[in-house]
N, C-alpha and C positions, 0 to 999 in steps of 0.2 A: 513348747506350749505357751512361752511368755510371748511369744510374738504371734500367736492365735490371739491370745489375749488384747495385745496391742489393735489387731483388726476389728475385732468385738466391740473394744474402745472406739476406735473410729466412727462404728456403723453407728453406735450408741449416740456420740456427737453431734454426728448427722442427720439422726433422728432426731435428736431435740430444739436442734438451730431451723430443722425444716419446721414441727411443729410451733415453733413461736413464730418465726417470719413467715409461715404459712395463713397463721390466723392473725395476721395484722400488727403483731407485737404487744397484741394487751393479755395475753395469758401467761408471767410470768412462770405459771407452774408448768409450761409444755418443755422448759427447758431441764425438767428433771431427770428425763433419761442419760442430759449433756454431763449432768453431775455425776452419774454414775459412772458414764464413761469415762469422764476426767479421774477420778477414782481409781477405776480399773486401769487406765494407762499407765499412770503414776505409778503402782505398786507391778503391774506387768513390765514394765521399765526397767523397774527395781531387781524382777525377778531373772531379769537377763544379768546373768552371773555365772563363774565357773562353781562358786561354792556352793555345794549341796542344800546344804541347810538354808543359808541366805533363799536360794529357788522354791524351798520346800514352803519357808514360812509364806514367802509375797504370793506365791498361788493357793496356800492355802487359805489367804486375806481375800484375795481376789475371788476364788469361787464362792465364800461366806456372802462376799458382798456383790455377785451376781444372782446367789438363791434370794438373799435377801430382797434384791429388787424385782426379781421372776416373782417370788410371792406378793410383793405387794403392789405390783402391775395389774397381775390377775387378778387380789383382791378388788381394788380399785375400781377395774374395768366392769368386773359383775356388778360392785356396789353403785357405781353411776349407772349403769343401764337399769338395775334394776331401780333406784330412785325415778328414774323419768318415767319408766314403764308406770311404778305406781300412781306419777301423777298425772298419769297421763297424755304425758308429752312425750316427744320423737328426743331416742338420747341423741348427744351432741358424737358423731358420725368420726369426725377428724380428732376427738380425744379420745374416742374408743379404739379406734385405729392405733392411735399412738402408741395407747398403752397396752394394747394386745401383742401390737410388734414388738415392744419394750420386753413384755412376757416371753415372747416365742422367740425372740434374738436370745435372750437369758436362758429358758429352759435348754437350746442346742447350747448354748454354751456351758454351763454346769452339766450339763449329759457328757461333751467332750474331757470335760476335765477328769469328771468321776474315772470317765474310760481311762482315761490318759493315768491317774492318781493308783487304778488297779494292773495296769500293766507296768508301771514303775516297781511297784511290791511285787510283781510276779518275778521279774526280773533281778531284782534286788535277790529274791530267795532260791534261787538259782544256782 
């Protein structure tokens, strides 16, 4: 699962950089997915270990980062959309797409981690 984490980390870094440079490097908040990706990449790299305890620790840290990022991105997407509609404006579609993409990627990642944790626990109990 640590290698899968690295894949998702790279995807988040690409999303953050694409959002930042795609908007003309005006909005530094577009880099938020990149920071989540870098954190997940660091702990994903540390999770590549033959030591089971270390692997479990860093993967649990990663799934926590993923869960917080997913919730934060989804809430911010909904809040930004609602705020724009309440003001009678069109929402920023690039920002909305970036937030929803981050939330979707992290939803998939967290789901995969939970399934992996359940499978690992079942295998240990047998």
